[in-house]
C-alpha positions in Angstrom: 5.3 -22.0 -11.2 9.0 -23.3 -11.9 10.4 -19.7 -11.0 8.5 -19.6 -7.7 10.6 -19.7 -4.4 10.1 -22.8 -2.4 8.2 -20.8 0.4 5.6 -19.4 -2.1 2.6 -21.8 -2.4 0.5 -19.8 -4.9 0.8 -16.9 -7.3 -2.5 -15.0 -6.2 -2.0 -12.1 -8.7 0.2 -12.3 -11.6 2.6 -9.8 -12.7 0.4 -9.1 -16.0 -2.6 -8.5 -14.0 -0.7 -6.1 -11.6 0.6 -4.2 -14.4 -2.8 -4.0 -16.2 -4.7 -2.8 -13.0 -1.9 -0.2 -12.1 -2.2 1.3 -15.7 -6.0 1.5 -15.1 -5.5 3.0 -11.7 -3.2 5.6 -13.2 -5.8 6.8 -15.4 -8.2 6.8 -12.8 -6.1 9.2 -10.6 -5.2 11.4 -13.5 -8.9 11.8 -14.2 -9.6 12.7 -10.4 -6.7 15.1 -10.1 -6.8 16.7 -13.5 -7.4 20.2 -12.2 -4.9 19.8 -9.4 -1.2 19.2 -8.6 -1.6 16.2 -6.3 1.0 15.1 -3.8 1.4 11.4 -3.6 2.6 10.3 -0.2 4.0 6.8 -0.3 4.0 4.6 2.9 7.5 3.0 3.1 8.6 0.4 2.6 5.7 -1.6 1.2 4.5 1.0 -1.3 7.8 1.5 -3.2 7.5 -0.9 -6.2 3.8 -0.1 -6.7 4.2 3.6 -6.3 7.0 3.6 -8.7 5.1 1.9 -11.3 2.0 3.8 -10.4 3.4 7.3 -11.1 4.7 6.4 -14.5 0.9 5.6 -15.4 -0.4 9.1 -14.1 -0.1 11.5 -17.1 -0.5 14.7 -15.2 2.0 16.7 -13.2 2.3 15.5 -9.7 4.8 15.6 -6.7 5.8 12.8 -4.3 6.9 12.5 -0.9 7.3 9.5 1.6 6.3 8.6 5.1 6.9 5.7 7.3 5.1 4.4 10.2 5.8 1.5 12.5 3.2 -0.5 14.6 4.2 -1.5 18.0 3.8 -5.3 18.6 5.2 -8.4 16.9 5.9 -9.3 13.2 2.6 -10.6 12.4 0.3 -8.9 15.1 0.1 -5.1 16.0 -0.8 -3.9 19.4 -2.6 -1.1 17.5 -0.4 1.8 18.6 1.8 3.5 15.7 4.5 6.1 15.4 5.9 7.9 12.5 9.5 6.9 11.8 10.1 9.1 8.8 8.1 12.2 8.2 7.2 14.0 5.2 9.8 16.5 3.8 7.1 19.1 2.6 4.1 20.9 4.0 0.8 19.5 2.8 -1.5 22.4 4.2 -3.8 23.3 1.4 -2.7 20.4 -0.9 -4.5 17.5 -2.5 -2.8 14.6 -0.9 -3.1 10.9 -2.1 -1.7 8.4 0.5 -0.3 5.4 -1.2 -0.2 2.0 0.3 1.1 -1.3 -0.8 -1.7 -3.0 1.3 -4.3 -2.0 3.7 -5.0 -4.9 6.4 -6.6 -3.9 9.8 -6.4 -0.4 8.8 -4.9 0.6 12.2 -1.6 2.1 10.7 -3.4 3.7 7.7 -6.0 5.2 10.3 -3.2 6.6 12.3 -1.5 8.2 9.3 -4.8 9.6 8.0 -5.6 11.2 11.3 -2.0 12.6 11.4 -2.1 14.0 8.0 -5.6 15.3 8.2 -4.4 17.5 11.2 -1.9 19.2 8.9 -5.0 20.7 7.0 -4.7 19.4 3.5 -7.3 20.5 1.0 -8.0 16.8 0.3 -6.9 13.6 1.6 -7.5 10.3 -0.2 -6.2 6.6 -0.1 -4.9 4.5 -2.8 -3.9 1.0 -2.2 -2.7 -2.0 -4.5 -4.0 -4.6 -2.2 -7.3 -4.3 0.1 -7.5 -7.0 2.7 -11.0 -5.9 4.0 -11.7 -9.1 5.9 -9.2 -8.1 8.5 -10.3 -4.5 8.8 -10.7 -3.1 12.5 -10.5 0.6 11.4 -12.8 1.9 8.6 -10.4 3.3 6.0 -12.0 5.2 3.0 -10.3 3.9 0.0 -10.6 5.9 -3.1 -8.5 3.7 -5.5 -8.1 0.1 -4.9 -6.0 -2.3 -7.1 -7.3 -5.6 -5.7 -9.3 -7.0 -2.9 -7.7 -9.9 -1.4 -8.4 -12.8 1.1 -6.8 -13.2 4.4 -3.5 -15.0 3.3 0.0 -13.9 4.2 1.0 -12.0 0.9 4.5 -11.1 -0.3 5.9 -9.7 -3.5 5.7 -6.4 -5.4 7.0 -4.6 -2.4 5.3 -6.6 0.3 7.7 -8.6 2.5 8.2 -11.2 5.3 11.2 -10.3 7.3 12.4 -8.0 4.6 12.3 -10.8 2.0 10.3 -11.3 -1.1 9.7 -7.6 -1.9 11.3 -8.1 -5.3 8.9 -10.8 -6.5 7.2 -9.2 -9.6 3.7 -10.8 -8.6 1.7 -11.2 -5.4 2.4 -14.6 -3.8 1.1 -16.6 -0.9 3.8 -17.4 1.6 3.6 -20.8 3.1 2.0 -21.0 6.6 5.0 -23.1 7.8 7.3 -20.0 7.3 4.9 -17.5 8.8 3.6 -19.6 11.5 0.2 -18.5 10.8 -2.9 -20.6 10.1 -4.6 -18.5 7.4 -6.3 -20.6 4.8 
């Protein structure tokens, strides 16, 4: 606890727990796609550390690409509308696609991306997320591979940020309500 930044009030998921679960998820994904060449599509920027570690744990051939979407609205609250700010570099028609998220919260952005990608006619389209904050879900998202279910707290680390900070923490931490301005207990 001595190495936590001042604004982190709790380590919710330790680095060791994250690493163990990612190794398990890698084996699950490899088994699910053993007869396929999956395309893992990372949702930037929050997925970057998770996806980097995850692909090292998947012992079958795979390809990767990235997409980025922005929700309209404030920093902590979205209006529900989204737009793609960085699109895929490859065609996904007829491909087995696995969308990689750092966290699925309300599901609004993930839902938008799923609808957009499904319109491109992949053979299959599934979701993998490190963190699932189902308590805040507005849009139902079918999650095939889930790292951890988490409570309604403002989480940072392991790719997740607050105003672009804290992504480099090796664990999932809870950010102080005094910093976020939110009252999530």
